[in-house]
N, CA, C, O and the ligand as a Tripos MOL2 file, in Angstrom:
@<TRIPOS>MOLECULE
protein
  281   279    71     0     0
PROTEIN
NO_CHARGES

@<TRIPOS>ATOM
      1 N           0.8490   -1.1980    0.0000 N.3       1 MET1
      2 CA          0.0000    0.0000    0.0000 C.3       1 MET1
      3 C           0.8890    1.2550    0.0000 C.2       1 MET1
      4 O           1.8480    1.3270    0.7690 O.2       1 MET1
      5 N           0.5900    2.2100   -0.8270 N.am      2 PRO2
      6 CA          1.4520    3.3950   -0.9100 C.3       2 PRO2
      7 C           1.2880    4.3160    0.2950 C.2       2 PRO2
      8 O           0.2660    4.2860    0.9800 O.2       2 PRO2
      9 N           2.2850    5.1140    0.5370 N.am      3 THR3
     10 CA          2.1910    6.1170    1.5980 C.3       3 THR3
     11 C           2.1630    7.5050    0.9720 C.2       3 THR3
     12 O           2.7510    7.7470   -0.0820 O.2       3 THR3
     13 N           1.4700    8.3980    1.6440 N.am      4 TYR4
     14 CA          1.3680    9.7700    1.1550 C.3       4 TYR4
     15 C           1.6920   10.7380    2.2830 C.2       4 TYR4
     16 O           1.3660   10.4990    3.4450 O.2       4 TYR4
     17 N           2.3360   11.8250    1.9130 N.am      5 ASP5
     18 CA          2.6360   12.8800    2.8870 C.3       5 ASP5
     19 C           1.5930   13.9790    2.7550 C.2       5 ASP5
     20 O           1.2720   14.4230    1.6530 O.2       5 ASP5
     21 N           1.0710   14.4070    3.8950 N.am      6 PHE6
     22 CA          0.0750   15.4680    3.8980 C.3       6 PHE6
     23 C           0.4850   16.5630    4.8670 C.2       6 PHE6
     24 O           1.3210   16.3710    5.7500 O.2       6 PHE6
     25 N          -0.1330   17.7140    4.6680 N.am      7 LYS7
     26 CA          0.0260   18.8020    5.6220 C.3       7 LYS7
     27 C          -1.3580   19.3390    5.9480 C.2       7 LYS7
     28 O          -2.1530   19.6180    5.0500 O.2       7 LYS7
     29 N          -1.6420   19.4830    7.2380 N.am      8 CYS8
     30 CA         -2.9370   19.9960    7.6600 C.3       8 CYS8
     31 C          -2.9730   21.5090    7.4990 C.2       8 CYS8
     32 O          -2.0560   22.2060    7.9340 O.2       8 CYS8
     33 N          -4.0210   22.0100    6.8810 N.am      9 LYS9
     34 CA         -4.1440   23.4550    6.6870 C.3       9 LYS9
     35 C          -4.6300   24.1550    7.9540 C.2       9 LYS9
     36 O          -4.4910   25.3710    8.0830 O.2       9 LYS9
     37 N          -5.1890   23.4070    8.8710 N.am     10 ASP10
     38 CA         -5.7190   24.0120   10.0910 C.3      10 ASP10
     39 C          -4.6710   24.1160   11.1960 C.2      10 ASP10
     40 O          -4.5780   25.1440   11.8660 O.2      10 ASP10
     41 N          -3.8850   23.0640   11.3910 N.am     11 CYS11
     42 CA         -2.9280   23.0940   12.4980 C.3      11 CYS11
     43 C          -1.4850   22.9510   12.0150 C.2      11 CYS11
     44 O          -0.5630   22.8790   12.8270 O.2      11 CYS11
     45 N          -1.2860   22.9090   10.6960 N.am     12 ASP12
     46 CA          0.0610   22.8740   10.1140 C.3      12 ASP12
     47 C           0.8360   21.6060   10.4350 C.2      12 ASP12
     48 O           2.0600   21.5800   10.3080 O.2      12 ASP12
     49 N           0.1420   20.5620   10.8460 N.am     13 LYS13
     50 CA          0.8470   19.3270   11.1440 C.3      13 LYS13
     51 C           1.2200   18.5940    9.8530 C.2      13 LYS13
     52 O           0.4000   18.4450    8.9470 O.2      13 LYS13
     53 N           2.4540   18.1480    9.7910 N.am     14 ASP14
     54 CA          2.8810   17.2920    8.6920 C.3      14 ASP14
     55 C           2.7220   15.8440    9.1360 C.2      14 ASP14
     56 O           3.1380   15.4800   10.2360 O.2      14 ASP14
     57 N           2.1260   15.0230    8.2900 N.am     15 PHE15
     58 CA          1.9680   13.6230    8.6600 C.3      15 PHE15
     59 C           1.9640   12.7480    7.4210 C.2      15 PHE15
     60 O           1.7110   13.2110    6.3090 O.2      15 PHE15
     61 N           2.2500   11.4800    7.6390 N.am     16 THR16
     62 CA          2.2880   10.5120    6.5570 C.3      16 THR16
     63 C           1.2880    9.4070    6.8560 C.2      16 THR16
     64 O           1.2270    8.8980    7.9750 O.2      16 THR16
     65 N           0.5180    9.0450    5.8640 N.am     17 VAL17
     66 CA         -0.4410    7.9700    6.0500 C.3      17 VAL17
     67 C          -0.2300    6.9130    4.9800 C.2      17 VAL17
     68 O           0.2020    7.1960    3.8620 O.2      17 VAL17
     69 N          -0.5500    5.6860    5.3650 N.am     18 GLN18
     70 CA         -0.4910    4.5770    4.4240 C.3      18 GLN18
     71 C          -1.9260    4.2220    4.0760 C.2      18 GLN18
     72 O          -2.6720    3.7220    4.9180 O.2      18 GLN18
     73 N          -2.3070    4.4800    2.8410 N.am     19 VAL19
     74 CA         -3.7120    4.3190    2.4700 C.3      19 VAL19
     75 C          -3.7950    3.9890    0.9820 C.2      19 VAL19
     76 O          -2.9610    4.4130    0.1830 O.2      19 VAL19
     77 N          -4.8210    3.2250    0.6370 N.am     20 SER20
     78 CA         -5.0090    2.9450   -0.7760 C.3      20 SER20
     79 C          -5.4890    4.2010   -1.4880 C.2      20 SER20
     80 O          -6.0800    5.0880   -0.8720 O.2      20 SER20
     81 N          -5.2330    4.2690   -2.7750 N.am     21 ILE21
     82 CA         -5.5130    5.5160   -3.5000 C.3      21 ILE21
     83 C          -7.0010    5.8360   -3.5140 C.2      21 ILE21
     84 O          -7.3740    7.0070   -3.5850 O.2      21 ILE21
     85 N          -7.8450    4.8390   -3.4490 N.am     22 LYS22
     86 CA         -9.2850    5.1060   -3.4640 C.3      22 LYS22
     87 C          -9.7860    5.6770   -2.1370 C.2      22 LYS22
     88 O         -10.8690    6.2590   -2.0700 O.2      22 LYS22
     89 N          -8.9780    5.5020   -1.0740 N.am     23 ASP23
     90 CA         -9.3790    6.0420    0.2270 C.3      23 ASP23
     91 C          -8.6170    7.3140    0.5770 C.2      23 ASP23
     92 O          -8.7490    7.8420    1.6820 O.2      23 ASP23
     93 N          -7.8270    7.7970   -0.3620 N.am     24 LYS24
     94 CA         -6.9850    8.9460   -0.0620 C.3      24 LYS24
     95 C          -7.8050   10.1830    0.2890 C.2      24 LYS24
     96 O          -7.3800   11.0050    1.1010 O.2      24 LYS24
     97 N          -8.9860   10.3140   -0.3280 N.am     25 SER25
     98 CA         -9.8230   11.4860   -0.0710 C.3      25 SER25
     99 C         -10.4750   11.4340    1.3000 C.2      25 SER25
    100 O         -11.0690   12.4180    1.7420 O.2      25 SER25
    101 N         -10.3710   10.2970    1.9770 N.am     26 LYS26
    102 CA        -10.9950   10.1600    3.3040 C.3      26 LYS26
    103 C         -10.0180   10.4780    4.4270 C.2      26 LYS26
    104 O         -10.3840   10.4700    5.6020 O.2      26 LYS26
    105 N          -8.7830   10.7560    4.0600 N.am     27 VAL27
    106 CA         -7.7670   11.0050    5.0780 C.3      27 VAL27
    107 C          -8.0610   12.2990    5.8240 C.2      27 VAL27
    108 O          -8.4060   13.3140    5.2180 O.2      27 VAL27
    109 N          -7.9220   12.2530    7.1340 N.am     28 VAL28
    110 CA         -8.0800   13.4520    7.9530 C.3      28 VAL28
    111 C          -6.8440   13.6230    8.8250 C.2      28 VAL28
    112 O          -6.0740   12.6850    9.0350 O.2      28 VAL28
    113 N          -6.6740   14.8390    9.3270 N.am     29 CYS29
    114 CA         -5.5350   15.1310   10.1880 C.3      29 CYS29
    115 C          -5.5900   14.2940   11.4660 C.2      29 CYS29
    116 O          -6.6180   14.2820   12.1430 O.2      29 CYS29
    117 N          -4.5090   13.5950   11.8100 N.am     30 PRO30
    118 CA         -4.5140   12.7690   13.0290 C.3      30 PRO30
    119 C          -4.4500   13.6040   14.2980 C.2      30 PRO30
    120 O          -4.7110   13.0980   15.3900 O.2      30 PRO30
    121 N          -4.1080   14.8670   14.1620 N.am     31 GLN31
    122 CA         -3.9660   15.7220   15.3510 C.3      31 GLN31
    123 C          -5.2560   16.4620   15.6880 C.2      31 GLN31
    124 O          -5.6650   16.5060   16.8480 O.2      31 GLN31
    125 N          -5.9040   17.0510   14.6630 N.am     32 CYS32
    126 CA         -7.1020   17.8420   14.9460 C.3      32 CYS32
    127 C          -8.3380   17.3110   14.2220 C.2      32 CYS32
    128 O          -9.4420   17.8090   14.4390 O.2      32 CYS32
    129 N          -8.1630   16.3060   13.3660 N.am     33 GLY33
    130 CA         -9.3110   15.7080   12.7040 C.3      33 GLY33
    131 C          -9.8260   16.4820   11.5110 C.2      33 GLY33
    132 O         -10.8700   16.1390   10.9560 O.2      33 GLY33
    133 N          -9.1110   17.5240   11.1050 N.am     34 SER34
    134 CA         -9.5630   18.3470   10.0010 C.3      34 SER34
    135 C          -9.4470   17.6180    8.6640 C.2      34 SER34
    136 O          -8.5410   16.8130    8.4460 O.2      34 SER34
    137 N         -10.3810   17.9220    7.7900 N.am     35 LYS35
    138 CA        -10.3090   17.3820    6.4330 C.3      35 LYS35
    139 C          -9.5780   18.3390    5.4980 C.2      35 LYS35
    140 O          -9.3420   18.0310    4.3300 O.2      35 LYS35
    141 N          -9.2260   19.5060    6.0350 N.am     36 GLU36
    142 CA         -8.5470   20.5110    5.2140 C.3      36 GLU36
    143 C          -7.0590   20.2140    5.1680 C.2      36 GLU36
    144 O          -6.2550   20.8670    5.8330 O.2      36 GLU36
    145 N          -6.7140   19.2230    4.3740 N.am     37 ILE37
    146 CA         -5.3190   18.8360    4.2590 C.3      37 ILE37
    147 C          -4.8870   18.8960    2.8040 C.2      37 ILE37
    148 O          -5.7020   18.7580    1.8920 O.2      37 ILE37
    149 N          -3.6020   19.1010    2.6040 N.am     38 SER38
    150 CA         -3.0800   19.1150    1.2490 C.3      38 SER38
    151 C          -1.9500   18.1010    1.1620 C.2      38 SER38
    152 O          -1.2070   17.8940    2.1210 O.2      38 SER38
    153 N          -1.8340   17.4780    0.0080 N.am     39 GLN39
    154 CA         -0.7870   16.4870   -0.1550 C.3      39 GLN39
    155 C           0.5380   17.1660   -0.4250 C.2      39 GLN39
    156 O           0.6150   18.1160   -1.2040 O.2      39 GLN39
    157 N           1.5850   16.6700    0.2270 N.am     40 ARG40
    158 CA          2.9210   17.2050   -0.0070 C.3      40 ARG40
    159 C           3.6650   16.2430   -0.9220 C.2      40 ARG40
    160 O           3.4680   15.0290   -0.8770 O.2      40 ARG40
    161 N           4.5130   16.8130   -1.7420 N.am     41 PHE41
    162 CA          5.2820   15.9760   -2.6410 C.3      41 PHE41
    163 C           6.7630   16.0690   -2.2860 C.2      41 PHE41
    164 O           7.2060   17.0040   -1.6190 O.2      41 PHE41
    165 N           7.4940   15.0960   -2.7390 N.am     42 ASN42
    166 CA          8.9110   15.0010   -2.4070 C.3      42 ASN42
    167 C           9.6570   16.2850   -2.7550 C.2      42 ASN42
    168 O           9.7220   16.6840   -3.9180 O.2      42 ASN42
    169 N          10.2180   16.9250   -1.7320 N.am     43 ARG43
    170 CA         10.8880   18.1990   -1.9490 C.3      43 ARG43
    171 C          12.0960   18.0670   -2.8670 C.2      43 ARG43
    172 O          12.5140   19.0410   -3.4940 O.2      43 ARG43
    173 N          12.6430   16.8920   -2.9430 N.am     44 LEU44
    174 CA         13.8440   16.7110   -3.7600 C.3      44 LEU44
    175 C          13.5460   16.9000   -5.2400 C.2      44 LEU44
    176 O          14.4600   17.0850   -6.0440 O.2      44 LEU44
    177 N          12.2910   16.8530   -5.5930 N.am     45 ASN45
    178 CA         11.9130   16.9790   -6.9930 C.3      45 ASN45
    179 C          11.5370   18.4010   -7.3760 C.2      45 ASN45
    180 O          11.1850   18.6700   -8.5240 O.2      45 ASN45
    181 N          11.6120   19.3080   -6.4140 N.am     46 ILE46
    182 CA         11.1850   20.6760   -6.6860 C.3      46 ILE46
    183 C          12.3940   21.5590   -6.9810 C.2      46 ILE46
    184 O          13.2910   21.6980   -6.1490 O.2      46 ILE46
    185 N          12.4080   22.1340   -8.1340 N.am     47 GLY47
    186 CA         13.4460   23.0860   -8.4910 C.3      47 GLY47
    187 C          14.8390   22.5000   -8.4020 C.2      47 GLY47
    188 O          15.0290   21.2940   -8.5660 O.2      47 GLY47
    189 N          15.8020   23.3500   -8.1450 N.am     48 GLY48
    190 CA         17.1900   22.9030   -8.0760 C.3      48 GLY48
    191 C          17.7480   23.0130   -6.6690 C.2      48 GLY48
    192 O          18.9540   23.1790   -6.4860 O.2      48 GLY48
    193 N          16.8720   22.9200   -5.6730 N.am     49 ILE49
    194 CA         17.3050   23.0530   -4.2920 C.3      49 ILE49
    195 C          18.1300   21.8270   -3.8950 C.2      49 ILE49
    196 O          17.7090   20.6940   -4.1260 O.2      49 ILE49
    197 N          19.2690   22.0450   -3.3150 N.am     50 SER50
    198 CA         20.1130   20.9270   -2.9260 C.3      50 SER50
    199 C          19.4840   20.1530   -1.7770 C.2      50 SER50
    200 O          18.8630   20.7370   -0.8890 O.2      50 SER50
    201 N          19.6470   18.8550   -1.8000 N.am     51 ALA51
    202 CA         19.0630   18.0160   -0.7720 C.3      51 ALA51
    203 C          19.6550   18.3450    0.5910 C.2      51 ALA51
    204 O          20.8560   18.5910    0.7090 O.2      51 ALA51
    205 N          18.8230   18.3490    1.6090 N.am     52 GLY52
    206 CA         19.2940   18.5950    2.9550 C.3      52 GLY52
    207 C          19.2650   20.0510    3.3440 C.2      52 GLY52
    208 O          19.5720   20.3880    4.4880 O.2      52 GLY52
    209 N          18.9020   20.9270    2.4230 N.am     53 GLY53
    210 CA         18.8250   22.3450    2.7540 C.3      53 GLY53
    211 C          17.7160   22.6170    3.7260 C.2      53 GLY53
    212 O          16.6660   21.9800    3.6510 O.2      53 GLY53
    213 N          17.9090   23.5350    4.6320 N.am     54 GLY54
    214 CA         16.9010   23.8170    5.6290 C.3      54 GLY54
    215 C          16.4550   25.2520    5.6080 C.2      54 GLY54
    216 O          15.9770   25.7500    6.6270 O.2      54 GLY54
    217 N          16.5860   25.9390    4.5010 N.am     55 GLY55
    218 CA         16.1680   27.3310    4.4280 C.3      55 GLY55
    219 C          17.3460   28.2820    4.3690 C.2      55 GLY55
    220 O          17.2360   29.3760    3.8140 O.2      55 GLY55
    221 N          18.4670   27.8780    4.9360 N.am     56 SER56
    222 CA         19.6300   28.7550    4.9380 C.3      56 SER56
    223 C          20.2010   28.9260    3.5330 C.2      56 SER56
    224 O          20.9830   29.8400    3.2730 O.2      56 SER56
    225 N          19.7960   28.0280    2.6290 N.am     57 SER57
    226 CA         20.3070   28.1110    1.2710 C.3      57 SER57
    227 C          19.6150   29.2020    0.4620 C.2      57 SER57
    228 O          19.9740   29.4590   -0.6870 O.2      57 SER57
    229 N          18.6130   29.8450    1.0790 N.am     58 CYS58
    230 CA         17.8430   30.8550    0.3730 C.3      58 CYS58
    231 C          18.1120   32.2670    0.8930 C.2      58 CYS58
    232 O          17.2590   33.1450    0.7650 O.2      58 CYS58
    233 N          19.2710   32.4880    1.4670 N.am     59 SER59
    234 CA         19.5820   33.7870    2.0410 C.3      59 SER59
    235 C          19.8590   34.8350    0.9680 C.2      59 SER59
    236 O          20.1100   35.9990    1.2770 O.2      59 SER59
    237 N          19.8120   34.4180   -0.2790 N.am     60 GLY60
    238 CA         20.1100   35.3530   -1.3530 C.3      60 GLY60
    239 C          18.9400   36.2220   -1.7540 C.2      60 GLY60
    240 O          19.0420   36.9870   -2.7140 O.2      60 GLY60
    241 N          17.8350   36.1250   -1.0450 N.am     61 GLY61
    242 CA         16.6920   36.9680   -1.3400 C.3      61 GLY61
    243 C          15.7890   36.4230   -2.4170 C.2      61 GLY61
    244 O          15.0130   37.1710   -3.0110 O.2      61 GLY61
    245 N          15.8730   35.1350   -2.6790 N.am     62 SER62
    246 CA         15.0460   34.5370   -3.7250 C.3      62 SER62
    247 C          13.9020   33.7220   -3.1360 C.2      62 SER62
    248 O          13.3390   32.8610   -3.8130 O.2      62 SER62
    249 N          13.5600   33.9840   -1.8940 N.am     63 CYS63
    250 CA         12.5530   33.1520   -1.2310 C.3      63 CYS63
    251 C          11.1730   33.2830   -1.8590 C.2      63 CYS63
    252 O          10.3310   32.4040   -1.6730 O.2      63 CYS63
    253 N          10.9250   34.3500   -2.5920 N.am     64 SER64
    254 CA          9.6030   34.4980   -3.1820 C.3      64 SER64
    255 C           9.3000   33.4010   -4.1870 C.2      64 SER64
    256 O           8.1400   33.1140   -4.4830 O.2      64 SER64
    257 N          10.3460   32.7970   -4.7040 N.am     65 SER65
    258 CA         10.1430   31.7270   -5.6740 C.3      65 SER65
    259 C          10.5200   30.3730   -5.1050 C.2      65 SER65
    260 O          10.5510   29.3710   -5.8210 O.2      65 SER65
    261 N          10.8040   30.3520   -3.8190 N.am     66 CYS66
    262 CA         11.2330   29.0920   -3.2010 C.3      66 CYS66
    263 C          10.1180   28.5130   -2.3630 C.2      66 CYS66
    264 O           9.7390   29.1100   -1.3550 O.2      66 CYS66
    265 N           9.5840   27.3820   -2.7440 N.am     67 SER67
    266 CA          8.4630   26.7850   -2.0300 C.3      67 SER67
    267 C           8.8790   26.1730   -0.7040 C.2      67 SER67
    268 O           8.0190   25.7620    0.0760 O.2      67 SER67
    269 N          10.1480   26.1040   -0.4320 N.am     68 GLY68
    270 CA         10.5890   25.4800    0.8140 C.3      68 GLY68
    271 C          10.8280   26.4700    1.9340 C.2      68 GLY68
    272 O          11.2550   26.0730    3.0190 O.2      68 GLY68
    273 N          10.5690   27.7380    1.7060 N.am     69 CYS69
    274 CA         10.9050   28.7570    2.6890 C.3      69 CYS69
    275 C           9.6970   29.4460    3.3040 C.2      69 CYS69
    276 O           9.8190   30.5760    3.7760 O.2      69 CYS69
    277 N           8.5400   28.8030    3.3150 N.am     70 HIS70
    278 CA          7.3810   29.4650    3.8820 C.3      70 HIS70
    279 C           6.9770   28.8650    5.2080 C.2      70 HIS70
    280 O           6.0080   29.3160    5.8200 O.2      70 HIS70
    281 ZN         -4.7050   19.3760   11.8550 Zn       71 ZN71
@<TRIPOS>BOND
     1     1     2 1
     2     2     3 1
     3     3     4 2
     4     3     5 am
     5     5     6 1
     6     6     7 1
     7     7     8 2
     8     7     9 am
     9     9    10 1
    10    10    11 1
    11    11    12 2
    12    11    13 am
    13    13    14 1
    14    14    15 1
    15    15    16 2
    16    15    17 am
    17    17    18 1
    18    18    19 1
    19    19    20 2
    20    19    21 am
    21    21    22 1
    22    22    23 1
    23    23    24 2
    24    23    25 am
    25    25    26 1
    26    26    27 1
    27    27    28 2
    28    27    29 am
    29    29    30 1
    30    30    31 1
    31    31    32 2
    32    31    33 am
    33    33    34 1
    34    34    35 1
    35    35    36 2
    36    35    37 am
    37    37    38 1
    38    38    39 1
    39    39    40 2
    40    39    41 am
    41    41    42 1
    42    42    43 1
    43    43    44 2
    44    43    45 am
    45    45    46 1
    46    46    47 1
    47    47    48 2
    48    47    49 am
    49    49    50 1
    50    50    51 1
    51    51    52 2
    52    51    53 am
    53    53    54 1
    54    54    55 1
    55    55    56 2
    56    55    57 am
    57    57    58 1
    58    58    59 1
    59    59    60 2
    60    59    61 am
    61    61    62 1
    62    62    63 1
    63    63    64 2
    64    63    65 am
    65    65    66 1
    66    66    67 1
    67    67    68 2
    68    67    69 am
    69    69    70 1
    70    70    71 1
    71    71    72 2
    72    71    73 am
    73    73    74 1
    74    74    75 1
    75    75    76 2
    76    75    77 am
    77    77    78 1
    78    78    79 1
    79    79    80 2
    80    79    81 am
    81    81    82 1
    82    82    83 1
    83    83    84 2
    84    83    85 am
    85    85    86 1
    86    86    87 1
    87    87    88 2
    88    87    89 am
    89    89    90 1
    90    90    91 1
    91    91    92 2
    92    91    93 am
    93    93    94 1
    94    94    95 1
    95    95    96 2
    96    95    97 am
    97    97    98 1
    98    98    99 1
    99    99   100 2
   100    99   101 am
   101   101   102 1
   102   102   103 1
   103   103   104 2
   104   103   105 am
   105   105   106 1
   106   106   107 1
   107   107   108 2
   108   107   109 am
   109   109   110 1
   110   110   111 1
   111   111   112 2
   112   111   113 am
   113   113   114 1
   114   114   115 1
   115   115   116 2
   116   115   117 am
   117   117   118 1
   118   118   119 1
   119   119   120 2
   120   119   121 am
   121   121   122 1
   122   122   123 1
   123   123   124 2
   124   123   125 am
   125   125   126 1
   126   126   127 1
   127   127   128 2
   128   127   129 am
   129   129   130 1
   130   130   131 1
   131   131   132 2
   132   131   133 am
   133   133   134 1
   134   134   135 1
   135   135   136 2
   136   135   137 am
   137   137   138 1
   138   138   139 1
   139   139   140 2
   140   139   141 am
   141   141   142 1
   142   142   143 1
   143   143   144 2
   144   143   145 am
   145   145   146 1
   146   146   147 1
   147   147   148 2
   148   147   149 am
   149   149   150 1
   150   150   151 1
   151   151   152 2
   152   151   153 am
   153   153   154 1
   154   154   155 1
   155   155   156 2
   156   155   157 am
   157   157   158 1
   158   158   159 1
   159   159   160 2
   160   159   161 am
   161   161   162 1
   162   162   163 1
   163   163   164 2
   164   163   165 am
   165   165   166 1
   166   166   167 1
   167   167   168 2
   168   167   169 am
   169   169   170 1
   170   170   171 1
   171   171   172 2
   172   171   173 am
   173   173   174 1
   174   174   175 1
   175   175   176 2
   176   175   177 am
   177   177   178 1
   178   178   179 1
   179   179   180 2
   180   179   181 am
   181   181   182 1
   182   182   183 1
   183   183   184 2
   184   183   185 am
   185   185   186 1
   186   186   187 1
   187   187   188 2
   188   187   189 am
   189   189   190 1
   190   190   191 1
   191   191   192 2
   192   191   193 am
   193   193   194 1
   194   194   195 1
   195   195   196 2
   196   195   197 am
   197   197   198 1
   198   198   199 1
   199   199   200 2
   200   199   201 am
   201   201   202 1
   202   202   203 1
   203   203   204 2
   204   203   205 am
   205   205   206 1
   206   206   207 1
   207   207   208 2
   208   207   209 am
   209   209   210 1
   210   210   211 1
   211   211   212 2
   212   211   213 am
   213   213   214 1
   214   214   215 1
   215   215   216 2
   216   215   217 am
   217   217   218 1
   218   218   219 1
   219   219   220 2
   220   219   221 am
   221   221   222 1
   222   222   223 1
   223   223   224 2
   224   223   225 am
   225   225   226 1
   226   226   227 1
   227   227   228 2
   228   227   229 am
   229   229   230 1
   230   230   231 1
   231   231   232 2
   232   231   233 am
   233   233   234 1
   234   234   235 1
   235   235   236 2
   236   235   237 am
   237   237   238 1
   238   238   239 1
   239   239   240 2
   240   239   241 am
   241   241   242 1
   242   242   243 1
   243   243   244 2
   244   243   245 am
   245   245   246 1
   246   246   247 1
   247   247   248 2
   248   247   249 am
   249   249   250 1
   250   250   251 1
   251   251   252 2
   252   251   253 am
   253   253   254 1
   254   254   255 1
   255   255   256 2
   256   255   257 am
   257   257   258 1
   258   258   259 1
   259   259   260 2
   260   259   261 am
   261   261   262 1
   262   262   263 1
   263   263   264 2
   264   263   265 am
   265   265   266 1
   266   266   267 1
   267   267   268 2
   268   267   269 am
   269   269   270 1
   270   270   271 1
   271   271   272 2
   272   271   273 am
   273   273   274 1
   274   274   275 1
   275   275   276 2
   276   275   277 am
   277   277   278 1
   278   278   279 1
   279   279   280 2
@<TRIPOS>SUBSTRUCTURE
     1 MET1         2 RESIDUE 1 A MET
     2 PRO2         6 RESIDUE 1 A PRO
     3 THR3        10 RESIDUE 1 A THR
     4 TYR4        14 RESIDUE 1 A TYR
     5 ASP5        18 RESIDUE 1 A ASP
     6 PHE6        22 RESIDUE 1 A PHE
     7 LYS7        26 RESIDUE 1 A LYS
     8 CYS8        30 RESIDUE 1 A CYS
     9 LYS9        34 RESIDUE 1 A LYS
    10 ASP10       38 RESIDUE 1 A ASP
    11 CYS11       42 RESIDUE 1 A CYS
    12 ASP12       46 RESIDUE 1 A ASP
    13 LYS13       50 RESIDUE 1 A LYS
    14 ASP14       54 RESIDUE 1 A ASP
    15 PHE15       58 RESIDUE 1 A PHE
    16 THR16       62 RESIDUE 1 A THR
    17 VAL17       66 RESIDUE 1 A VAL
    18 GLN18       70 RESIDUE 1 A GLN
    19 VAL19       74 RESIDUE 1 A VAL
    20 SER20       78 RESIDUE 1 A SER
    21 ILE21       82 RESIDUE 1 A ILE
    22 LYS22       86 RESIDUE 1 A LYS
    23 ASP23       90 RESIDUE 1 A ASP
    24 LYS24       94 RESIDUE 1 A LYS
    25 SER25       98 RESIDUE 1 A SER
    26 LYS26      102 RESIDUE 1 A LYS
    27 VAL27      106 RESIDUE 1 A VAL
    28 VAL28      110 RESIDUE 1 A VAL
    29 CYS29      114 RESIDUE 1 A CYS
    30 PRO30      118 RESIDUE 1 A PRO
    31 GLN31      122 RESIDUE 1 A GLN
    32 CYS32      126 RESIDUE 1 A CYS
    33 GLY33      130 RESIDUE 1 A GLY
    34 SER34      134 RESIDUE 1 A SER
    35 LYS35      138 RESIDUE 1 A LYS
    36 GLU36      142 RESIDUE 1 A GLU
    37 ILE37      146 RESIDUE 1 A ILE
    38 SER38      150 RESIDUE 1 A SER
    39 GLN39      154 RESIDUE 1 A GLN
    40 ARG40      158 RESIDUE 1 A ARG
    41 PHE41      162 RESIDUE 1 A PHE
    42 ASN42      166 RESIDUE 1 A ASN
    43 ARG43      170 RESIDUE 1 A ARG
    44 LEU44      174 RESIDUE 1 A LEU
    45 ASN45      178 RESIDUE 1 A ASN
    46 ILE46      182 RESIDUE 1 A ILE
    47 GLY47      186 RESIDUE 1 A GLY
    48 GLY48      190 RESIDUE 1 A GLY
    49 ILE49      194 RESIDUE 1 A ILE
    50 SER50      198 RESIDUE 1 A SER
    51 ALA51      202 RESIDUE 1 A ALA
    52 GLY52      206 RESIDUE 1 A GLY
    53 GLY53      210 RESIDUE 1 A GLY
    54 GLY54      214 RESIDUE 1 A GLY
    55 GLY55      218 RESIDUE 1 A GLY
    56 SER56      222 RESIDUE 1 A SER
    57 SER57      226 RESIDUE 1 A SER
    58 CYS58      230 RESIDUE 1 A CYS
    59 SER59      234 RESIDUE 1 A SER
    60 GLY60      238 RESIDUE 1 A GLY
    61 GLY61      242 RESIDUE 1 A GLY
    62 SER62      246 RESIDUE 1 A SER
    63 CYS63      250 RESIDUE 1 A CYS
    64 SER64      254 RESIDUE 1 A SER
    65 SER65      258 RESIDUE 1 A SER
    66 CYS66      262 RESIDUE 1 A CYS
    67 SER67      266 RESIDUE 1 A SER
    68 GLY68      270 RESIDUE 1 A GLY
    69 CYS69      274 RESIDUE 1 A CYS
    70 HIS70      278 RESIDUE 1 A HIS
    71 ZN71       281 GROUP 0 **** ****
């Protein structure tokens, strides 16, 4: 069964669930029970950000285009 990473829009909790794709829409936040969650995708596939960066790599003032700095 595949795993998916989600982020809760209500309490900002990041969590991973193991669920079949047909039940993915039924996933709720394990912390607050909210259905307002968004799926997160592997950060390594976004842009040219080096793996392991924690935000300090964006000190050049380009954070407006960096999805990892919010
Ligand atoms: Zn939540």
